N, C-alpha and C positions, 0 to 999 in steps of 0.2 A: 766554546769561548765565552768568557764573562766580561762585563764592563764594570768599572768602579767609578761612579760619577764624581766621587770626592776628589779624585786625582786629576779631573779635567778642569780646563779653564772655564770661566763663566760663559764664554761664547760657545765652547764645545758642549757644555752641559745644556745650554739653551737649545742648541741645534738638535741634540740627542732627544731631549724631551719633546720637541716638535715632531721629530721623525717617529718617535714611539707613539705619540698621539695619533698621527696619521695612520700608522700600522694598525692600531687598535680599532680606529674608525673603519678602516677598510675591512678588517675581519668581521666587524659588526654588520656592515652592509652586505658582505658575502653571506653571512649567517641568515640575515633577513631574507635575502634573495633566495637562498636554498629553501627556507621555510615556506615562502610563498609559492615557489615552483614545485615543492614536494609537500603539500599539506598533509597533516596526519589524518587518519581515518575519522577521528572524532571531529576534526575541523570540517571535513567533508560532510559528515552526517549533520552537523549543526547548520551548514549551508543548505543542505537538502531540506531540512525541517523549515528553515526560514523561507523557502521558496513556495511553500503551500499557499495557494491563492484562494482566499475565501470566496471571492466573486466567481471564480472559475468553478469551484465545487457546487456552489449554489446554482449556477447556470445549468450544470449537468443534471442536478436533481429536478430543477424546474422543467427542463425539456422532457426528461423521462417520465415525469408525473403529470404531464399535460398542462402545466401552468404557462408554458411558453412554446410557441411553434418553432420549427426549424426546417431547414431544407433537407429533404430526403428524396433520393432518386430524382432530383431536379425540380421537386415541387415543395411548396410550403406546406408543412404537415404538422399536425398536433397528435401526440401519442396519448390517447385517452385511457388505454388499458394495455398491460403487458402480460395478461393472463395467457396461458398456453394456447387457449382456443381463440384468442383475439388476434386480429390482423396487426394490432399495435405491437404484439410481441416480435413479429418479423421486422417491423419498422424499427423497433428499438435495437434489434441485432444489427441492422444496416447502419443505424446512427452510430452505434458503438464502434463499428469497424471504420466508419468514416473518421471518427475522432482519432482513433489509433493511427490511421494513415497520416493524418495531419501532424502527428508527432514523429513521423518518420518510420513507423513500424510497417510490417507486411502481415496484417491479420488474416486469419483464415478460419473457416468453420470446420468442426469435427462433428459429424452427424451420426446419431444413434437412433435406434428404434426400440420401443418398449410398448407392450400391450396396454400398460397403465398410463401411457403418455397421451396428451391431447393431440399430438401429431409428431412430426419429426423432432428429435431433440437436437438442437443446434448449439453446441458449445463454441464459444469464440476464444481463439488463442492468438497471442502475440508474444514474440520472443525477443529478449534482450540477451545477446551473446555474451558469454563470459570468457575469461582467460583459459578456462578448462571447459570441456564439453559436458562433463557429468561430475557430480550430480547436479540436478536443477532445483531451484527454489520456486514454488508456485505461490503466487499471490492471487487469490480468487474471491469472487462474490457472485451471487446469482442475480440475474436480471429480470426474471419473470415476477409477476405480482398477483395479488388477490384483492378483492373477491372475484368470482367468476361472473362478471356482468360487464356492461358497456363502459362503466366508469370504475377503474381500479387504479388509483394514482400510485399506490405503493411507494410513497416518497421515502419513508423510513425503511420499509421492507420491500425492495432493498436498493432503491435508487441511491441511498446514502452509501452503501457498500460499493456499488459500481463507481460512484464518484471518487471514492478513495483509491480504487484500483487504477482508474484512468489518470487521476492526478499524480499518483506515484509513477506511473508509466511516463507521463509527460516530463516529470522532473529528472528521472533516472536516465532518460535518453541522452542527457548531456554528460553522463559519467560512464566510467567503465566499472565492471564488476569481475570478481574472481569466478563466482559461480553464476551460471546463466539464470536469469529470472524469466519465468513463464507467467505472463499475465493472462488470467482466465476468467471469463464471464460465463457462468453456467446457466443452462436452461433447465426448466422443469424442476426446480427445487421444491416448489409448493406442492407438487404431486408425489413427493417422497424422495428428494435428492436424486432424481433420475439422471440428470446431466452429470453431476459430480460422481455419482455411483458408477455410471458407465465408463467415465474416464479413468477413475481409480482402478477399476477392474482391468482395463487394458494395461495400466502401469504395473499391475501386480506381477506381470510376466517378467519384469526387470526390476526386482525389489531394491537394487542398489542405485537406481537411477534418480531417486528423489532425496534431496537434502532435507526437505521439509515443506509443509503446506501451511500457509497463513490464510484463514478464511475470515471474511469481513461480512457481517450480517446485522444490520440495524445499529447505526451509530449516531443517530440524529436527535434522539429524545432523551432529555434529562429533566423530568418534571419537577424534581425537588431540588435541583441545582447543587447536588453533592459531588458532581464530577466523577462518580464511580463508573469505571469501565471494567467489564469482566473479561478475563482471559481464560477460556476453557482449555484445559489440558489434561494429559494423562500422567500417571506416575511412572513413565519410562524416561530414561535419560535423554533421548533425542527430543521428545516433546517438551520436557522440562528445560532443555537448552533454549528452545524457542520462547517459552514463557519467561525465562530468566532474562532473555534479551529484551522482552517487552518491559519488564520492571526496570531494567537497567537504563534503557533509553528514556523512559519517563523521568527517572531520577537524574541521570547524567546531564540531560538537556533541559531540565526544568519545564517539561511540557505542561504540567499543571493538572494532571488527572490523578484520581485516586484509583490506581490499578489494583484489582483484586484477582488473585489467582484462584481458580475454581477447579480443583482436581476432580477428574471424571465428571466434569460439568456437562451441561447441555451443549448441543451444537447443531449445525445444519450441514453445510457442505464439507465440513471437516470430518463428519461421522464416517462416511465411506472410506476415507483415507485411514482412519483408525481401524476400521474393520479389516482392511487389507494389510495392516501392520506398519503403516507409514507414520512417521512423526508429523504431528499437526497440532495447530491451536485454532481456536475460534475466538475472534474479537467481537464483542457485542456490548451494547448498552446494558444497564442494570435491570435486566428483565425479571430478576427474582423479587426485588422490592420496589421497583419503580417502572412498572409495565406501561407501555404506551397504550392509553385507552382507545386510541383510534386505529389500532392495529387491525389490518384486514377489513377496513371499512372505507367508504367513499370519502371519509373525513381525514384519511391518513395523508396529510399534505404538509408542505414545507413550512407553512406559517405556524405549525405546532412544534417546530424544531427549537432547540436551544443552539443557536448558531455558533456561539463561542465554544460550547462543548463539542459540536460537530467538527469545528476547525481543529481543536486539540486532538480529537480522535484521528483525523486524517494525518496530522503531523506525526503522531505516534506510529501509525502504520507505515508511513514513508520511512521513518527512522528505523523501525524494526527490519523492514525489507533491506534497507541499505546496509545495516550492520550484519545481518545474517548472510547476505550475498557478498560481503566484504568489498564495499565500494572503493573505487580508486579514481584518481583524477584522470581525465581523458588526456592522452598524450598528443 
C-alpha cells in the first residue's frame, strides 16, 4: 500500500510526517541498540587494546625483576633472580600463578625433567575456554632469566614478555572466544628452550590440536626510538596467517609500531613449535639493529625501557590474540 501526501489535507500531511519521523527515530534507536548489544569483532578488539594498562605491566616487570617486593606464600618477598638454579625462579612461578588466579583462572604446572636443566622444568598453564574445544591458540613467554648469579633482573628478557601474557589474560577474561586460548609461561628457555620444547613435544602427538603459537620474548627496549617490532615467522600458510594478523592489527587499530616480518627469523620458544611442524610466530624488539646492551647482565632493568614502545607492543599482542582466537562479547 502506498500513500500520496499531495492528496491529503494539511492536518493529515502534518500528522503523517510526524508519524514517519517517529518511526525513523525508533528504527535508528533499535539499530543503535543492536550495535551496542552485538558489537563487531573489530569493535571488541579496539576495546581490548584500549584496556592495556601501562601501570599494570610496569608493576609486573618491577616485581619479577626485583625492583619491587610482593606477597608470596604469605610473606613479603623480593625476586632477585629467576635463573633456573635460583630460588627466585620458583618464587616467580608462584607469583605468576597467584596473578592468574586473581584474574579468575585456574593455573597449574606441567613439570618435565631434562638432564640439561638446572632442576625440574615447571611450565605454567592457564586456559580460557572457547566455543569449541579444539584447536587451541597458545600465547606464551618464558619466565626464567640470566645471568646465573644472585642478581639476574631479566627485566627485558623476559619479564616484559610475561607481563604481556598476563595482561592479555587479564583483559580477555571479560570476553568470550571461539578458539580456546592457552596462556603459557615457560621455564628453562635460557638453557635451550627446554620448557617449550618439552611441551611442544607432547603436543606433537595430536598435531591438529594447535591453531597456532604466539611467543613473546623481549619487547621493552627501543634504544633508537624507531618503534620497530619484529615478527619472526616461516613461509608456511598457517604461520603467515598469524604474522598477517600482526600487521593487520597494527594497521587497523593504529597501534603505532613499525612491524617488520622476518621470514625464517630468529626465535626462542617458538622454535620448538616450528620443529614439530606447528604454526608459530615470535614477537620481539628489534634485536637485529637495536640490540639491548644490558641483555643478560645485572643492568637489565626497567629504567632502560622505552615505556611507550613497551605499551604499544603489549597492545599489539593483545590484539593479535583476540583476532586469532576470534573474540566475542560475553553473553
